[in-house]
N, C-alpha and C positions, 0 to 999 in steps of 0.2 A: 648468597646474600649481598655480597660485594658486587657482583656483576650487576644485581637489581639497583643497587644505590648509584653505581655509576651510570647506568642507563637513564635513572631519574634525573641525575645532574645534568647530563647531556640534554635531555628533553627540556629541561627547565630553561636552558639557555639558547635553545634551537629558535632560530628566527620564525619558524612556523608556529610556535607555541601560542604567542599572544593571539594570532588569528583564530586558531583552533579554539581557545579559551573564550574568545568572543562569541563564536558560533555556539558553544555549548551554553553559555549564560543567556545569550538572547533565545535560543530555542527552549531552554528550560522555562523560561517565562511565558512563551507563547504556547507550548504544548504540555508541560507537565505541571506547573504550579497550580495548586488548587484542583486537580484533576477529578477529584471525587464529587465535585459540584457540577450540575445540579443533583441534588440527592433524589433522583427519579429515574425510573427507566425511560429509555427512548429508543425509537426504531428498532433494530435487530436485537438490542440487549435482551429483549423477552425471550428470544430464542437461545441466544448464546449462554446467558447465565443459567438457564434451565439445563442446558447441555453440560455446562461445567460443573453444576451440582452433581450430574450423573457421573461424571468423571471422578469426582471426589469419593462418591459412595459406591462405585463399582456397579453401576446400573446399566445394563445393555440397552443401547439406542442406535439409531441410524441417522445420519443427516447428508445433506448434499455436500458438505465441505469435508475434506480430510480432518483428522483429530487435532493436529498440532496446535491450532489457535485456541481451541477450547481447552486444551491441556494447560496452556499458559495462562488463560483466564483462571482455572481452577488452581493452579499452582500459586497465583497470587493471593487468593482467598484462604489457600492452606496456610500460607507463609504468615500473613498478617493476622488472619483470624479476628477480624473485627466484629463479627456477628457471632452470637451464641450458638445459632444453628445454621446449617447449610443444606437444609432439606426441604425447603419450602415448595419446590418446583420439581421434585422427582417423579411425580405422576402426571406430568404433562410436558409437551414440547414448547409451550408458550407460556411463560411466567408472567403473572400479573399481579397486581395489588400486594407488594411485598409489605411485611408487618411494619408497624411504626418503629422508627430508629434504625431501620435497615441500612448498612453501610455499603457503599460501592468502592470504598478504597481498595479493597482486596481484588475484586473482580477486575477493576480497571487498571490495576496496577502494571501488569506486564505489556499489555497493549499499548498503554500510554507511554510507558518507559521506552519501548522499543521505536515508537514514532519519534520520541524526543532524540533518542540515539542515532536515528537515521541521519539527522543534520550533520553531525561531525562525518559520517561515512560519505555523504554527498560532497561535503567539502573536500575531503581526500580524493574523490573521483574527479572534481573540477580541478583541483590542483595538479593531478597527474595528467590530465587532458591539456590543460593550458599552460602549466609550468609557471604560473604567476599566482602568488598568494593574493593579491589584491583582487585579481580577477575572480579566483575562488570563492573569497569572501563574499563579494557582490552577488555571484551567481547563487550562492548559497541562500540568499535572501529570498529567492523565488520560493523555495521550500518553507524556510523558516516563517514567512509571512503569509502562507496561503491559508486563507479563511477556511476554505471547503476542506482541505485536509485536516487542519486543526480540529475543527468542530467535530469531524467523524472519527479523529484520533483520540480524543478525550472521552473514551467510551470502551466498554467491554465487548469489542467486536474483533473480527478476525483479519481485517486488511492491513493493520499496523505491522504484524510479523512479515508479511509479504513485502512491505517497504523496506523494512529492515534488512532481511535476507537477500532481497534482490538488489538493494544497494551494495551490500557486502560482497555479494557475488561479482557485481561489476567492478568494485574496487580491487579485489583479488585478481580478476582477469587482467586489469591493467598492470598489476604488479607481476603477474606471471610472465606476461609479454616481455618484461625486462630481465626476467631472471635466467639464470644458467641452469640448464638441466643437469641433475646429478647432486646438486647441493642439497644439504638438509632443508635449507629453506624452501627450496623448490618443492620438495615433497610435502612440507607442511602447508605451504600456499595451496597446492593442488588439492590436498585433501580437505582443507577448510572450504575451498571453492565448492567441491563435490558436496560437502555437508550443507553448505548455504543453499545450494540448488535443491537438495534433498529436502531441507527445511522449507523452502518456497513451495514445492510441490506437495509437501505435507500439510500445508496450511489451506490453499486454494488451488483447485485444479488449474486455473488460468495462469499460475505460477509456472507451469511448464512452458511457457513462452520464453523463459529465460534460458533453456537449453541452446537457443540460438547463439549464446555467448560462446559456446564450445566450437563451432565451425570457424569462428574468427581466430582463436588460438591455433587450430589445426592449419589454417591459412598461414599465419604467422611463422608457424614451425614447419611448413611444407618440405623443408630439405633438411629437417632435423628429426630423424625418426625416434632417436633416443628421448627427445622431449615429449613427443607425442606418446610414446608407449609408457613413459614415467607417469605422465599426466593421467592417462587412461587408468592405470592401476590405482594411483593414490585417489583421484577424483571419484572413481566407482566405490572405493572403500568408503570415502567420507559420505557419498550420497546414500549408500546402502544403509550405514550406521543410522544416519538421521531419518530417512523415509521409512525403512523397515522396522526401526526402533520405536518411532512414534506410533506407527500402526499396531506393532505387536504389543506394546504397553497399553494401547487402547483396547486391543482384544482381550488380553489377559485380565485386565481389571473389570471389563464388562462382562461379568459372569452371573449378575443377579437379574431376574425377570420381574419387571412391574406390569401385572396384568391389566393396569389402567391405560397403559401406553397402546399405541396402534397395533392391530392384530394380535391382541392379548400380549402385548409386550415383545413380540418377535419381529415387529415390522415386515420386512421382505426377505427374511432369512430362509435359505433353503432347508429342505429337510436334513441334509447333511450338517448344516451349520447348526440347527436346532439340536441335533443329537450331540455335537461337540459342546454346546452349553450344557445340555441336561446331564452329560456325563462328567462335567467338570473338568474338560480339557482345553479350554480356551487359551491356557497358557503354554500349550504345546506347540512349538513352532513348526511342526510337521502339519499342522492344520492351517498355517498361515495362508497358503493359496486359496483355500475354499473361503476363509472368512474375508480375505482381500476381495475376491471375486464378487461375492455377494454384496460387500460393502460399496464397491464401484459400481455394481449394476443398480444401486439404489438411486443414484444420480439421475439417470434418465427417467427412472420411474417418478422421481419427485418434480423434475423439470416438466412431465407431462401434465401435472397437477397446477402448474402455475399458470394463470391467465396470461393471454397476449396482451399487448399494448392497446389500449383502447383511449385514444385521445378525447373521445366524447364523453367518457364516464366521469361523472362528478367525483372530485377528490383524487383523480389519477395522479400519482406521482412519478411514474415512468416516463421515458423520453427515448426517442430514436437516437441511435448511436451517432449519426452524423451531425447532431446538435451539441454534443458533449464538448467539442473543442472550444465553443463560445460560451459555455456555462449553462447551457439549457438542457433541461430544465431544473430549477432549484427545487429544493425539497425542505418543507417546514416539519422538523423533527418533533419539537414540542413548543408549546406556548403556555403562557399563564398571565393572570392579571398582575400589574405591577402597582396598583393603587387607584385612587378614586379621581384621578386627573386624565383618565382615558389611555394611559400608557399601558403597553404589554411587554412581556419578556418572550423572547423566541430563542430557539436553538435552530438555526436555519442553515441548510447547506447551500451556501452562496459562494461564488468564486471571488477571488482577489482580482479584480478586472485588469490591473496592470500585469500581475504574474501570468495569468491566462493568455493575455495578449502577446506577451513575450513568448511564451510557449508556443503558440500558434505561429507567431513569427519564425522561431527557430525551425519549426518543421517545414514552413515554406522556403525558407533560406537554405535549409539543408537539401530540399529537392532540387532547388535552383543551381546549387553548386555541384551537386552530383551529376545532373542533366548536362550542365555547361561543360563540366570536366570530361564526360564521357562522349558527348556529341559535337563539341566544338573543337577546332584546332587549337589547342593550348600548348605552350612551350613547356610548362611543368604543372602537373597535377598537385594539389594540395596534399600534403602529407596526412592530413586529417580524413582523407577520402574513405580509407577502409572503415574508420570507426563511424563515419556518417552513415555508410552503407550499412553497417551492423545495426545501429540504433534505428535507422529508417525501417529496416527489415522487422525488428521487434515491434515497431509502432505499427507499421502497415500489418504485419501478421495478426497482431492483437485485434485491431480494429476490424480486419477481415473477418476474423473468427466471431467478433461480436455481431457482425452484420448477418451471419448465418444463424443466429439464435432466434427461435420463434417466440419465446416468452419474453414478458416484459422485463426491461432493464433498466438501470437507474445511472443517474450521473456519476456516482461514486464508483461505477465500474470503470471509469476513465482515468482513475488516479494513477494507475501504473504507467500506462502511456503519457499522462501528464509529466510525470516525473521524467521519462525519456524525452518529452518535449524540451524540458528544461536543459537536459544534456545536450540535445541538439542545438539549441540557442547558443549555448556556451561554446561549443565545437564550431558552430558556423561564425561566430564572432572572431574566433581565433583564426579560423582559415581565411577570412576576408582581409584582403591587404590593400584593396582600393575601392572607393565609391565614386563612381563616374571619374572626375578628374582629381579627386581628392585622395590623397594617400592616407590610409587607416592605419595610423602607426600605433604602437603600443600605448603611448601617452594619450593618444585621442581614444583608444578603445577603453582606457581607464576612466576617463572622464565620462564616456558613454555609459559604462557599466556602473559607475558611480551614480548616474541619473537613473538608470533602471533600478538600482537598489533602492534609492529614495522613493521612486514611483511604487516599487512593492511594498514599502513600508506604509506610505500615505494610503495606498489601496486597502491594506490591512486595517490601518486605523478607520478608514471610511466605513468598512463593513464590520467593524469590531462588535458592535451591540449584538449582532446575529450570532457571533462566535462564542460569547461569555454571557449569554443570558442576561443581558443589561437592558433596562426599561427604555422603550422608545415609543414615540408618538406615531399615530398613523400617518400624519403628514410627512414626518421624517422618513418613516418607513418607504413611502411612495417615491420620495426623492433619490433613494438608492437604488432602485430598479432602473439600471442604465439601458437595459435593452428589454423590451417587451416580451421577447421570446423566453427570457428567464422565468416569466409565469410567477413572480412573487406575489404572494397574496396575505395581506394584513387582516386581522380579525374585523369583521363587519365591512369589508371592502368588496366591491364588485370585481370578480375575476376578468381579465381582459388579455386573452393570449391570442395573438393574431393567427397561430397555427391551428389551434382548436376552432377558431370561428371558421377559418377556411375549409377545414376538414368535416365540420359537423352542421354548419348552416346551409 
């Protein structure tokens, strides 16, 4: 207890504490405050809340995503218990028409909480990468004030845990790169990093791209086999506990069949899995390989049933992956009348124009720095080069994987590489020492990043009505579509997307 009090006293007077506190306060108000509103289902909440209710009641089901995201949604409802019943959607995979007075406070709790807590994690990442608290603060604004991530995160969806565990894994990787092998701290950090990677993979399949963090550490420790072996053991333990633990909990609880669900409630379970359920042995870890195999095999089955992108289809919300970096196309999650003056309320997936532009600039700068360092005769390569290569590999690997997917995809599938682009921007600014004939000193970088932070805040305010369901007139709506490719569409307005016209006319 005395150690804890001493640690708290040190933290209170640490020079980083005011910056971290500001990040927490700002992100609380952008992400978490009033997260239970609007009191209506939107986008994939229909699927995820229905799945969470099955987790609560032990109903067998299969979904394309691993179970951890739905388990966290269910945990929030179980803890807060704001609704008298949690069984409205047990017999369907798509919940709709919730009863009057239905509360979303429980279902949205952990996804929104984790999205909020991602902000201080990213502050820590920026601080370790730049070594400058002011840099880290203003770079954190790119996430804190991103309208698209905010509106998507204030919901019962499964992307937010991926943001949190992915950011935590990156932070732990940076800490491990500075740590001495053999210490207790090294073991703890390695186990936690493995656990975060396991949690990311147990949330969404695309979280597996984060395993590219591991080769970076192996390269850092290429002459220190003790570090590599210690990390491998500790990280594997952490990964296994989280990944296997999440799946096994899902299997053990999902032992009740509801015949109203697909295939009489068995989905695509094999004969062996059906027998495991019928004999009540889903909690037996010996059957884990069979249950995991069938669950993973459900993903390609599900993907085959998802239509391909059709830009000519009326109401198509999907978009090609190469348009995501510029914020195209936006998605209208929900709308409603706001009164008799012609105003409407929208939940709209729209980018913060300043933040996304700086993220794209970060990717361009990073590629330029890497190519210049590797191909041109330079006296000294920037020390940020290994991290730039790492994050470019994650960004490029993710986007390359998206390019190979046939089914329709949406702009929110870009959120993970968007966050990586913010990291690339911060690293690139740190690496640049001269612009033409002007030395880019730390003081000039501070002024530049201050301007970037202000731009991110102003961009957030500009798009704010779409993020918090605030009334907006159609004329004002139209003025906020900065790019026609965003394809923003107000109620009773004609749709005007140049890409659709070029493709379909």
